[in-house]
N, C-alpha and C positions, 0 to 999 in steps of 0.2 A: 667126868672120869670118877669121881670119888663113885659116884651112883653105880655103876659099873662094877665096882669095887677095884679096879686098878689101879698101882701105883705108878711113880716115875720107870720103875725097874721093867714092867710091863708095858710100856710106851717103847722105853730104849728099846726092848727085843722087837717088838713087832716093825719098829723104823730102820731097826739098823741089820738082823740077821739076811740072809741071803736068799728069802724070798719075798721081798716087799716090790708091790707094783705101783708105780705111777698111774690112776686110771682117768683123770683130770686135772688141766691144768687151768688156774684160771690168774691169767699173767695181770688183767687188771682189776682186780680187786681191789675194793673201794678203804679194806684194811692193808693192803702191800701186794704185789706180786705171793704167790703159793699155788700149792698142787694137792691133791687128794690123792692118797697113799693106802691102799688094801695090805694092809700088813696081818700077822696074827701071832698075838700073846702068847699064845699057846699053841700045841698043833691043832687045837680045833674050835678055837675060836677067833673069826676074822673079826678085824676092826676097820674100821675107816677115820683115818687121820687129815685132820688140813695142818699143813705143813707148812707155815710164809718161812719164807726166805729171808734170814735174818738183816735187821731192818736198822741195828747199829754194831757197829765197828766191835771184832771180836764173837759177835753172836750168828753162827750158820745158820740155826734156821728157830725157827718158833711153833709149837704147838699152841695150835688157835684154838682145836677141837677134837673131841674123840666121841664114836658113837658104833655103835653096830649095828651093821646094817637091817634096816626092814625091808624081809622079804617079799612086801606089798608093793616094794619101792626100786628094788634091785633085783635082777636076774641074775643067779652065777654071784652076787656081790660082786660084779664086774662092769654091769652094765644097767642105765637106769632105764625100767619099765616105760614104758609112755602110754 
């Protein structure tokens, strides 16, 4: 997150605005249930955010990692290349 120059407000906007999309569900992830969300920190920057479902009482979600999708691995930011 810090390497990309992002802060908590950028991540919150990417997850909480009206355009986030769940791309993949990781129900049985070793760290606990999570999903991969495509969100936008601003109007031009797509972000992939792995969001864990809160593992502690009172915690709704936890951000596991944030990265910009790599064109070599992703098609249109939504589908993995084979």
